[in-house]
N, C-alpha and C positions, 0 to 999 in steps of 0.2 A: 153184713154180707159180703164176699170179697171180691175182688175187681172182674177175674173173668166169668162170676153171674150176671153183672152189672153192662159188664160189654155184649152179653150174650145177648140180653132185653135188648140192648140198645140197638145190634144187629138187627135184632128178627123186626124192632115195631117201628124204629126211627129211618125215616128216609137215608140215603147214604148222599148225602150231598157237600156232608166234612171229612176232611183229609184229617179224622179225630188222630191225638197225639195217645200212646198208654198211657193215661192218666185219669184217674177219677177224680175229683174233688170234694168231700164230704160238709167242713166245715172249717173255721178258721177267724184266727184275731190278725188285724190290721195286713199288714204282709206276709205273714206267716199260714200256711194253708194246710191243711190235714187232708187225706185221705179214707176212706169208707175204714180198712184196718190200720188206721194210725199213721201212716207216714208221711214224713213233715218237708214240706217246701217250703223255697224262698218266692214269690211271686212279683216276677216285673214284669206281668202284663194286663193285673187289676181288669181282666177281662174284656181285652183290647179297649181299654182306657176308662173303662164305667165305674169301675169300684174304684171311685177319687181320691174317696175316703176309707177305702180300706175293707175288710171284711169284720162285720158284726158290730160297727161304732154305738156304743151308748147312746147316743145324742138323736142318731138318726134311726134305730129300733125305737125307739120310745116316739120321737114324732110319727112312726108307721102306725104305732098302736094305737096312737093315741087319737087319731084321725080317722082310722079305720073301724072304733069303738063311736066315730061320730056323725060319719058320712064317706062309704067308698066311693060312689059315685052318684053325678048328675047332671044333666044335660047342659049344655052351651046356651041353653034356651032361657038361663035362671042364673043368677050370681052364687059364686061361692068364694069364701075368704081369702083360703090357699093362693088361689088363681091372682086377683089383687093383690096380691102381699107379694109375690113371687114376680109379679109382672115390673112392680115397683122395684122391690130390688136390684133386678136385671137392667132394667132401662137408667136407672142411677147410678148403679158401677161402670156402667158400660156405655154411658153418654148418649145413649140414645132414645126412641122418645115412644115407641109402642112396642109390643111383641104379639105375636100368634104361638099358639101351645099346640104341640104333635106330639108324635109318639116313636120317634125312628128317626136317624139324620138321612135318609132317604127323602122321606113325607117333607122333612124341614127344606130340604134343596130341592125341591116340586113347588114348595110352597113359594121358592125364591124363584123359581122359572115363570111361575105365574105373574106373581109380584110383577114381575121387569115386562112382561108381555102384556101387562093389564095396562101398564104405566103406558108405554110404548103407542099401545092401540088406541088409551084415550086421548091423548096430546098431538099424535098424528095420523092415526087411524092404521088401513090394515097394510102388511107389505114391510113391516119394518121389525120384525120378530126375530130374528137369527142372534142367539149368543154365543160368546166366542168363550171357551174354555182352553186349560193348556196342555200339549200334548206331557203324557204321562201322568195326569191327572185321576182322581177317582170322584165319583160323587154321588154315589148310592148304587143299587139292585135292581130298584124296579124298571122299567123298561127305558121310559123316560131319563132316569139318572145314568142308566148305563150307556143311553147315547149323549148321554153329555161327558159322558169319559175319554178322556183321553189317551186311551189305551186300546190296540187292533186284540188283543186279546181276550177282552171283554164282548166285540162284535163278531158274535158269532150265534149260530143255534136261534135267536130268540126273532126273527126276522116277522113284520119288517118293523126297524127301529123309529122311534120319533125324529122328524126332520125337525131341522131348526137352530142346528149347531156347526161349528166349523171348531177345529183345534189349530194352536197356536203353539213356536217355539217362545220360551220365557223372554223373550226379548223382547224390545219395540221394534224392531226390523221384523220380527215372528207376526207380531201384530199387526202389521201393516199389510204386511204378506194377503191376511184371509179378511183383513176389514172389508166395509162397504155400508152402501147407503140403508141396508136392509137389517144391520144390527141393534139392537137395543140394549144389551147388557154387555158385560165380562163378569165371568164366575171363575174364582181361582181358590183354592187352599196355600194360604203364603209358608206351610210346610207339605211337598207334596210325600204323604205318609204312606201309600198303600205300593208305591213305585221304590219307597226306597230310606224317606225320610229326609228328604234336601229340601232346605229352605231356598225359598224365591229369594233374590236379590234387592237389598231397600232400593236400590238408587233404580232396579228397573219397578216396581210397584208404587211409590211415588211416583215418578213419571204416568207410568199409567193409571192412576187416579187425578192427576191434570187432565191426561187425555179421556178422560171419563169424562170429566165435568166441562168440557168443552165442547163435545160432541152430542152432551144431553145421551150417553150410556151409565146407564147404573151401572154401578161397581158391588158386586156383591160375593164376599167373603163365606168361602165354607169351612166353619169353625167347629165341626160334625167332632174330630179329633180333637185340635190344638185349643178349641175353646176352654172353659171352666179351669183357667189355673194350669194347666197343662205345661204350656210354656214358659211360665212366672207370670205371668200377668191373668185378668181374667179372662178376656180376650187376644188374641197372639198380636193382632191387627194395632193395639193400645202399645207393642214395642216396635212397629213400622211405620208412627205417628202419621198416620190417615183415620181415617172414621167413614166407614163404607154405606152406600146407601142401605144396606143390609145384611144383616150375619146370620147366619143358622148356628143350631151347637143340638147336640145333643149329647151320647155317651158317657160324658163324666158331669152331669147336670142333675140327677137323680139319686148319686151314691151308689145306683146299681138297677132300682127299677126303668121301668121304658120309658122316656120320655125325651123330649125333645121342642124345638120351634125355629122360628125364627123372629129378629128385634130387626124393627126399620128407623132410618132417621123421619125430621119432622118430613123431609121432603117428600117421603112415601108413605105415610102414617095414615092417608085416606084415599089411597089406591084400590083397597080390595076390601067393599064394599059389604051389606048383610045380602048374601045368597051367593056371593061371589067364590069362597071357600071358606070349610067347613072341615071338621075331625070330630067322629063321635065318642071317640076318647082326648080327644086334645084338652089338656087343663085339670085331667083329672084329680082330686083333691088333696086323693093319699101319694100319688107321685108327686104334688106339687108341694104337697107336705114337706116330704125324702128333698124332695129342692131345696126348700128352704133351711131345712137342716143340713146340706151338706154346704151351702154358701155361707150358715154361720160357722159352721168347724175349719171351713177353709176362708180365715178372718185376716185381716190382713198383712198381719205377721204370720201367720202360716203360711201365705204365699209370699212373703218374702223369702223365703225359706227354701223355695222349689229351686230359684235358680242353681242356690249353693249346693243342694243336694247333686241337681245334675251335672254340675262340674267338678262332684267329689268325684259321683260315678265316673263320666268319661277320663277325668283325670286318671283315676284308680286303674281302669278298665286298659288305656294306652302305656302306664306305667310297669304292668303285667308283661309288655310285650310277649302276648301269646301269639307261637308261630301261624296258628290258622286264621288269625284276625288280625284286622290293620286299624285303620284310624278310625276315628268316631266323627259324628256331626249330630245336631239339632239344636233344639232352644229347651231349659226348663228337664222336664223330666217325660223329654220323647227323644230318645235317643239312637239313631243308627249305626250301626258296626260293620265295617266293611268284611266279606269274609274273603279269604284268600285263597288263589287256584289251588284247585286239589283236594277242595272240602265244600259241599253243597250247605246253605245254609238251613236245611232241615236236619242235615244229618250230625250239625253241631249243636241245631236244637233237642233234638232224641239225646244225645250223649250229656248233656247242659241236668234232660229231664231226669236220666236214669239216676244221676246223681243228688235231685234234689233241687233244681232250682227251674222256675218257668221263665223261657223265653219266648218272644214272637216271633215269627219272619216276614217281611217283606220286600220285595221284589228279591232282588241278591242279596239282601244285606239281614241280620239279625239285629232286629227290634223292640227297644225296653220302654214300655213302658208303664212302670212302676206305682204302687198308692202313689198320691200324693202325700201322705204321710205316714209313708213307710219313714224307718227309725235309723238310725248309723247302726245301730248294733245288725239290723236284717238287712242292710245292704253289705254290710260287711262280710254277714254270714254267704252272702248271695258271691262277692267279689272270689268267699277264698273257696269255693262250688267250682266257680270257673278256674281259678288257677289252680287248683285240682282235677280237674276235668279235661283241660285243654292245655296243660301244661307241657306235654309232652306229646302233641298233635302238629 
């Protein structure tokens, strides 16, 4: 089927809620993708960080097939082996105590919000349910997680938004300006991805963790995008020298299947009791089997290569001295690239895609989230397309 036929059907039957690029993807292998007509693309997007182990990894495919042939789904009123196995592995590797499994990043962050408010209610009663988040943050697309998102552009149309959030500049003075006796938690991304890939200052994060402990505010870390190896460790907080009270994850956990959840510290493991939180598909055995395979593929050795790959890409991009691009920033294989005045990031992205390189935009920047398993050959092919496409722009 040709691209125009695929596009025409999509335009007719799918709600127009995405500003799609003129590319279709049919199949692929690791970070090399192909359209239905056989056009090759190097993938620096991994489905916005979801395809963490690339496309069609045979261990991942086999794990899904084997589990699907045994049991596709079961209610959480009963036990399944993959769910418990995955929870154990995540807790051991993350230094946390217990897991709750969900289906998406937004749902995982909703769980963090409920956890914090119930922790405070149980201990202090009503009137202490406000959660501080940071300006330029992004926490999801539900009404409540949009309310928690610190970007005015998202605060429209869907009134009334959920109360109980205040936004701070990412400094201790900023936190002080909006704090109060009604606060129960702070929720933050260690790298603000959707606004342009901005890592938070290490000193600020450390001081904030100390403040949260002193005031008995829960420290909630949203690692929907930064988690599961994206920044070079299983979770980004492991590079910041903190242990949050709870951390959310999604995107890359199941290598391409919809899955998410959150981990809690020992302090919080008894907060959510039977009947206080649930989800029908959370811990689905096929998705859990895919996640177990993903964690096996992302061994400590593979994880150790992610920082080197990120440094290689960032150094190579900056050494190209492309006229329309500036400095890079980020950690591991979560990379933001400045786009210089005179060009928009979408214009640059379209030009790259026309020549066979898939990239993302975020805020005013280009954003790269390649598969964590990307090879040097695939990185070099992508860099060559960058040089060829943008060298004269």
